[in-house]
Structures are given as structure tokens and as C-alpha cells.
C-alpha positions in Angstrom: -39.7 25.8 -9.2 -36.4 26.5 -11.1 -34.9 23.8 -13.5 -32.1 23.6 -11.5 -34.2 23.0 -8.4 -36.1 20.2 -10.0 -33.0 18.3 -11.6 -31.6 18.4 -8.1 -35.0 17.2 -6.3 -34.7 14.6 -9.0 -31.1 13.7 -8.3 -31.8 13.2 -4.5 -34.7 10.9 -5.2 -32.8 8.8 -7.5 -29.6 8.7 -4.7 -32.4 7.5 -1.5 -34.1 4.9 -3.9 -30.8 3.4 -5.1 -29.4 3.6 -1.4 -32.4 2.0 -0.4 -32.2 -0.5 -2.6 -28.4 -1.2 -2.3 -29.1 -1.7 1.5 -32.3 -3.3 1.0 -30.5 -6.3 -1.1 -27.3 -6.2 1.0 -28.9 -7.2 4.3 -31.0 -9.8 3.0 -28.1 -12.3 2.7 -26.4 -11.1 6.3 -28.1 -13.7 8.1 -27.1 -16.5 5.5 -23.5 -15.3 5.9 -23.3 -15.0 9.7 -24.5 -18.4 9.9 -21.9 -19.3 7.5 -19.2 -17.9 9.7 -20.2 -19.6 12.5 -20.2 -23.0 10.9 -16.8 -22.6 9.3 -15.8 -21.2 12.8 -17.5 -24.5 14.7 -15.2 -26.7 12.0 -11.9 -25.0 12.6 -12.1 -25.2 15.9 -12.9 -29.1 15.7 -10.0 -29.5 13.2 -8.0 -27.3 15.3 -8.5 -29.8 18.5 -8.0 -32.4 16.8 -4.7 -32.1 15.7 -5.4 -33.2 12.2 -3.4 -31.1 9.6 -5.8 -33.1 6.9 -9.1 -31.8 8.5 -7.5 -28.5 8.8 -6.1 -28.2 5.1 -9.5 -28.9 3.7 -11.1 -25.8 5.3 -8.2 -23.9 3.8 -9.1 -22.2 0.1 -6.5 -22.9 -3.2 -5.1 -19.7 -2.2 -4.5 -20.0 1.8 -2.1 -17.3 2.9 -0.8 -18.3 6.5 -0.2 -15.1 8.6 2.3 -15.9 11.6 3.5 -12.9 14.0 6.9 -11.7 13.1 7.2 -14.0 10.1 6.5 -13.2 6.4 3.1 -14.2 5.0 3.4 -17.9 3.8 1.4 -17.8 0.7 1.0 -21.1 -1.9 -1.2 -22.1 -4.4 -2.1 -25.6 -4.3 -4.0 -25.9 -7.4 -0.8 -25.6 -9.6 
């Protein structure tokens, strides 16, 4: 085996190892992320059905952006 072949094999092994590590660490949080999305979705539905603007605002971040079809994005920052 030539030196070039050994380098290519070593690079492939490192790439596969790193790829497996990244895939494993990324999938570790997926169930928790999906559970958090479901909780937020339930809260959004409840706040929307209650027609309570304060309850809806509690779900937004300080840098929320409102998007409506046919209109420009409405951007604001409540922390300023």
C-alpha cells in the first residue's frame, strides 16, 4: 500500500468516525426537541382559542416577526 493510499484510508476513517459522532449527538436531542415543539403548539392553540392577546404574547420571543400573506414582515424588538 502506498503512502497516498494510507492517507486516503486514514482520512476516510476519520470522516466516518466524525460523521457517526455528529449523527449520534444530533439525534440525542431530537425527542426532547419534538416534545418541546408539541408543548408550544398546545400552548399556541389554547392562547389562540382564548382570544387573549397577553397569552399569545407570552409565547413570543423579544425579536418576534409577524408574517401575513400579501404584507411586509412586521418586525419589532420589545426589549428596546
